[in-house]
Residue, then its C-alpha position, 0 to 999 in steps of 0.5 A: x671049764x670043759x675046755x681045759x677038763x677035755x683039751x688043755x689040761x693047764x693043770x692036773x685034775x683036783x683030788x677027789x677030796x678037793x672036788x667034792x669040796x669045789x661041789x660043796x663051796x657051790x651049794x654053799x654059795x648058792x644058799x648064801x646068794x639065795x638068803x641075801x636076796x631073801x634078806x634084802x629086799x632091796x637087792x637088785x642086779x644093777x645100783x640104783x636108787x630106791x629111797x622113794x621105796x624107803x631104801x635102809x641099811x640091811x644089817x642082819x643075817x648074812x649081813x651081820x657077817x659080810x656087807x655083800x654077801x650075794x657077791x661072796x655067794x657067786x664067788x663061791x658057786x664061780x670056784x666051787x663048780x669049776x673044782x667040782x667038774x675037774x678044772x684046777x685052772x678054771x677055778x684059779x682063773x675063773x675066782x680070780x676074775x670074778x674077784x678083780x670084777x666084784x671089788x671094782x663093782x663094790x667101789x662104785x657100789x659103796x660110794x653110791x650107797x654112802x652118798x644116798x644111805x647116811x647109815x651106811x657109813x656106820x654100817x661099814x664101821x661095824x661090818x668090815x668084810x666087804x666080801x670075805x668076812x673079817x678078811x676082805 
């Protein structure tokens, strides 16, 4: 972000309203992430078997809207912070790279969850959005 803002100037800086919207998106993303971690005691930074801990599908709270709310929160923070700090280019590049990497990780994670948690397939049919509610 600083490289673009102070040196490269790839794209014009965002309008003030867009920068503030980016800051708001980053705050919402942070809140969604914290809420998702609080609601899901099985949330971990890596995919791991937690059947010994009684792992089950969490389908309440933000998990009713999207299957991977933590990743949604990170996505909002990634693009929102870049806009807030003044770089449309960094927002587009950062959000695009994050989106591609996250969709690949979601595919791996969901394959594992479907194999270990029989209720996950029904949950996936009920909650269609993996990352963005009703869209993706």
